[in-house]
C-alpha positions as CSV (number, residue, x, y, z in Angstrom):
1,X,-6.6,-29.6,11.2
2,X,-7.5,-33.2,10.4
3,X,-7.6,-35.5,13.4
4,X,-4.2,-36.7,14.6
5,X,-2.3,-34.3,12.4
6,X,0.5,-32.4,14.2
7,X,1.4,-28.8,13.3
8,X,5.0,-27.6,13.2
9,X,5.1,-23.9,13.8
10,X,8.6,-22.6,14.2
11,X,8.3,-18.9,15.0
12,X,10.2,-15.9,16.3
13,X,8.4,-12.8,17.7
14,X,5.8,-11.4,15.3
15,X,4.1,-14.6,14.3
16,X,0.8,-14.9,16.3
17,X,-1.4,-17.9,16.2
18,X,-5.1,-17.3,17.0
19,X,-8.4,-19.1,16.9
20,X,-7.2,-22.5,15.6
21,X,-8.3,-26.0,16.5
22,X,-5.4,-28.4,16.1
23,X,-6.6,-32.0,16.5
24,X,-3.0,-33.1,17.2
25,X,0.1,-31.6,18.8
26,X,1.5,-28.1,18.3
27,X,5.3,-28.3,18.0
28,X,7.0,-25.0,18.2
29,X,10.5,-26.2,17.5
30,X,12.1,-29.2,15.8
31,X,14.9,-30.5,13.6
32,X,15.5,-28.4,10.5
33,X,18.6,-29.8,9.0
34,X,21.5,-30.0,11.4
35,X,24.1,-27.7,12.8
36,X,23.7,-25.1,15.5
37,X,20.2,-24.3,14.4
38,X,19.1,-27.9,14.4
39,X,16.1,-27.0,16.6
40,X,14.8,-24.3,14.4
41,X,14.7,-20.5,14.5
42,X,12.5,-20.4,17.7
43,X,12.9,-17.2,19.6
44,X,9.5,-16.4,21.1
45,X,5.9,-16.2,19.9
46,X,2.2,-15.9,20.9
47,X,-0.8,-18.2,20.8
48,X,-4.4,-17.1,21.8
49,X,-7.9,-18.4,21.8
50,X,-6.9,-21.8,20.4
51,X,-7.8,-25.4,21.1
52,X,-4.9,-27.9,20.8
53,X,-6.0,-31.5,21.5
54,X,-2.5,-33.0,21.6
55,X,-0.9,-30.4,23.8
56,X,2.1,-28.1,23.1
57,X,5.8,-28.9,22.8
58,X,7.7,-25.7,23.3
59,X,11.1,-27.4,22.8
60,X,13.8,-24.8,22.4
61,X,11.5,-21.8,22.3
62,X,13.3,-19.0,24.2
63,X,10.1,-17.3,25.5
64,X,6.5,-17.9,24.6
65,X,3.1,-16.5,25.7
66,X,0.0,-18.6,25.5
67,X,-3.3,-16.9,26.4
68,X,-6.8,-18.3,26.8
69,X,-6.1,-21.6,25.1
70,X,-7.0,-25.2,25.9
71,X,-5.4,-28.6,25.5
72,X,-6.8,-32.1,25.7
73,X,-7.4,-33.7,29.1
74,X,-4.4,-36.1,28.6
75,X,-2.1,-33.6,27.0
76,X,0.4,-31.1,28.5
77,X,2.3,-27.9,27.8
78,X,5.9,-29.1,27.9
79,X,9.5,-27.8,27.6
80,X,10.8,-24.4,26.7
81,X,14.3,-22.9,26.9
82,X,13.9,-19.8,29.1
83,X,10.4,-18.5,30.0
84,X,6.9,-19.7,29.1
85,X,3.9,-17.8,30.3
86,X,0.4,-19.3,30.3
87,X,-2.5,-16.8,31.0
88,X,-6.0,-18.1,31.4
89,X,-5.1,-21.3,29.6
90,X,-6.6,-24.7,30.5
91,X,-4.1,-27.6,30.9
92,X,-1.0,-28.7,32.8
93,X,2.5,-27.2,32.3
94,X,5.2,-29.8,32.7
95,X,8.9,-28.9,33.0
96,X,11.4,-31.1,31.3
97,X,14.4,-32.7,33.2
98,X,17.3,-30.3,33.2
99,X,15.2,-27.4,31.9
100,X,16.9,-24.1,32.7
101,X,13.8,-21.9,32.2
102,X,10.5,-21.9,34.0
103,X,6.8,-21.8,33.3
104,X,4.6,-19.1,34.8
105,X,0.9,-20.0,35.1
106,X,-1.8,-17.3,35.6
107,X,-5.2,-18.9,36.1
108,X,-7.4,-16.4,34.3
109,X,-7.1,-13.3,32.1
110,X,-8.4,-10.4,34.2
111,X,-10.0,-8.4,31.3
112,X,-9.7,-9.1,27.6
113,X,-11.4,-8.1,24.3
114,X,-10.4,-10.7,21.6
115,X,-9.3,-9.4,18.3
116,X,-12.0,-8.6,15.7
117,X,-12.2,-10.9,12.7
118,X,-14.0,-11.3,9.4
119,X,-16.4,-14.1,8.5
120,X,-18.3,-15.0,5.3
121,X,-21.9,-16.1,5.3
122,X,-22.4,-18.6,2.4
123,X,-26.2,-18.5,2.6
124,X,-26.3,-14.7,2.5
125,X,-23.2,-14.3,0.2
126,X,-22.0,-11.5,2.6
127,X,-19.0,-10.6,4.7
128,X,-19.3,-9.6,8.3
129,X,-17.0,-7.9,10.8
130,X,-17.2,-9.8,14.1
131,X,-16.4,-7.8,17.2
132,X,-16.0,-9.9,20.4
133,X,-17.3,-8.5,23.6
134,X,-15.1,-7.7,26.6
135,X,-14.7,-10.7,28.9
136,X,-13.7,-10.7,32.6
137,X,-11.7,-13.4,34.4
138,X,-11.6,-15.4,31.3
139,X,-10.3,-19.0,31.2
140,X,-10.0,-21.1,28.0
141,X,-11.4,-20.3,24.6
142,X,-14.5,-18.3,23.7
143,X,-15.1,-18.9,19.9
144,X,-17.3,-21.9,20.5
145,X,-19.8,-19.4,22.0
146,X,-19.6,-16.8,19.2
147,X,-23.0,-17.8,17.8
148,X,-24.5,-15.8,20.6
149,X,-25.1,-12.1,20.0
150,X,-24.2,-11.4,23.6
151,X,-20.7,-12.5,23.0
152,X,-19.9,-11.1,19.6
153,X,-21.3,-8.2,17.6
154,X,-21.9,-8.9,13.9
155,X,-21.4,-5.9,11.6
156,X,-22.5,-5.8,8.0
157,X,-19.8,-4.6,5.7
158,X,-22.0,-1.7,4.6
159,X,-20.8,-0.2,7.8
160,X,-17.1,-0.9,7.1
161,X,-14.7,1.0,4.9
162,X,-12.1,-1.3,3.2
163,X,-8.9,0.7,2.7
164,X,-6.3,0.0,0.0
165,X,-2.6,0.9,0.3
166,X,-1.6,3.6,-2.2
167,X,-5.2,4.7,-2.7
168,X,-6.7,5.4,0.8
169,X,-5.1,8.4,2.5
170,X,-5.3,9.2,6.2
171,X,-7.7,12.0,5.3
172,X,-10.0,9.5,3.5
173,X,-9.8,7.1,6.4
174,X,-10.5,9.9,8.9
175,X,-13.6,11.0,6.9
176,X,-15.0,7.4,7.0
177,X,-14.4,7.2,10.7
178,X,-16.3,10.5,11.2
179,X,-19.2,8.9,9.2
180,X,-19.3,6.1,11.9
181,X,-17.7,3.4,9.8
182,X,-15.3,0.8,11.0
183,X,-12.0,0.5,9.1
184,X,-10.3,-2.6,7.6
185,X,-6.8,-2.0,6.1
186,X,-6.0,-4.6,3.5
187,X,-2.4,-5.8,3.3
188,X,0.1,-3.2,2.3
189,X,2.1,-0.1,3.4
190,X,0.0,3.0,4.1
191,X,2.3,6.0,3.9
192,X,0.5,8.8,5.7
193,X,1.2,12.5,5.8
194,X,-1.2,13.2,8.7
195,X,-2.4,11.1,11.7
196,X,-5.3,8.6,11.6
197,X,-7.6,10.1,14.2
198,X,-10.3,8.0,15.9
199,X,-12.9,10.3,17.2
200,X,-15.9,8.0,17.8
201,X,-16.6,5.3,20.3
202,X,-17.2,1.7,19.1
203,X,-14.7,2.1,16.2
204,X,-12.6,-0.8,14.9
205,X,-9.3,-0.2,13.1
206,X,-8.3,-3.7,11.9
207,X,-5.3,-4.6,9.7
208,X,-5.1,-7.7,7.6
209,X,-1.8,-9.4,6.8
210,X,0.0,-7.1,9.3
211,X,-0.9,-4.0,7.3
212,X,1.7,-1.2,8.0
213,X,0.9,2.4,8.8
214,X,4.1,4.3,8.0
215,X,4.9,8.0,8.3
216,X,5.7,9.2,4.7
217,X,9.1,10.7,4.0
218,X,7.5,14.0,3.1
219,X,5.3,14.1,6.2
220,X,5.8,16.7,8.9
221,X,6.6,15.8,12.5
222,X,3.6,14.2,14.1
223,X,2.5,13.9,17.7
224,X,1.4,10.4,16.8
225,X,0.6,8.4,13.7
226,X,-2.6,7.0,15.2
227,X,-4.5,9.1,17.8
228,X,-7.6,8.0,19.8
229,X,-9.4,11.1,21.3
230,X,-10.3,11.4,24.9
231,X,-13.5,10.1,26.4
232,X,-14.1,7.2,23.9
233,X,-15.3,3.7,24.7
234,X,-14.9,0.3,22.9
235,X,-12.3,1.4,20.4
236,X,-10.3,-1.6,19.0
237,X,-7.0,-1.4,17.1
238,X,-5.6,-4.7,16.0
239,X,-3.5,-6.4,13.3
240,X,-1.3,-3.4,12.5
241,X,2.4,-2.5,12.3
242,X,3.1,1.2,12.9
243,X,6.4,2.7,11.7
244,X,7.8,6.2,12.1
245,X,9.5,8.2,9.4
246,X,12.6,10.5,9.0
247,X,10.8,13.6,10.4
248,X,9.8,11.8,13.6
249,X,6.9,11.6,16.0
250,X,6.3,11.7,19.7
251,X,4.5,8.4,19.6
252,X,3.3,5.8,17.2
253,X,-0.1,5.3,18.8
254,X,-1.4,7.8,21.3
255,X,-4.5,7.0,23.4
256,X,-6.0,10.2,24.7
257,X,-4.3,13.2,26.3
258,X,-5.2,12.8,30.0
259,X,-3.1,10.9,32.5
260,X,-5.0,8.0,34.2
261,X,-5.5,8.4,37.9
């Protein structure tokens, strides 16, 4: 954002905020027109890997999770109605007088792989899929380090299959995964009649615009809608909504068949 500009972001549940630099304050509730909802429809949310110079005002947020973010040295995380959790985030949490809820601060994130994302190189006129590396005991943001190949893998879109709702079937997606391609699901509802199966390590299944994988009405019962086979490493699934259908499934996403020790 422009320097000094505050951001009003009144959210409830499925409204994540990632990888932004706000050169002002982030306000998560505020006046919206009077009455019982004068402080907005604020019922929980999530911020990650973001830098917020002017701090965060939770206001009437009922519950909110902030992971691996940073605020300015003179700013604070303030307020909140019930429960605020800060994980691996730099800055001070300050309760407000009379505040019923509490803030829980965890100094670092034990193990995290940030969500893959897409960039466009103007000079090369090419898109790339960026896959951040796994980080241990992480505190604060990491995107300022993403120019390093040790921190993020840069994948040419020649190695990515871009799926389209209503065109790309689960069978087509599975065939592309078997070829060793990463999968990007463009926004839409993907009605599948068989599971999406990830059978190769180092595979990304990334949804844009909360793409939805939905069990089609005519589909048979499924063990799961998305299945990750045993023995794989570095598989990433992100940015998706997964929805069952009338015939049912045992799980929406199933990761392997063996129980962990």
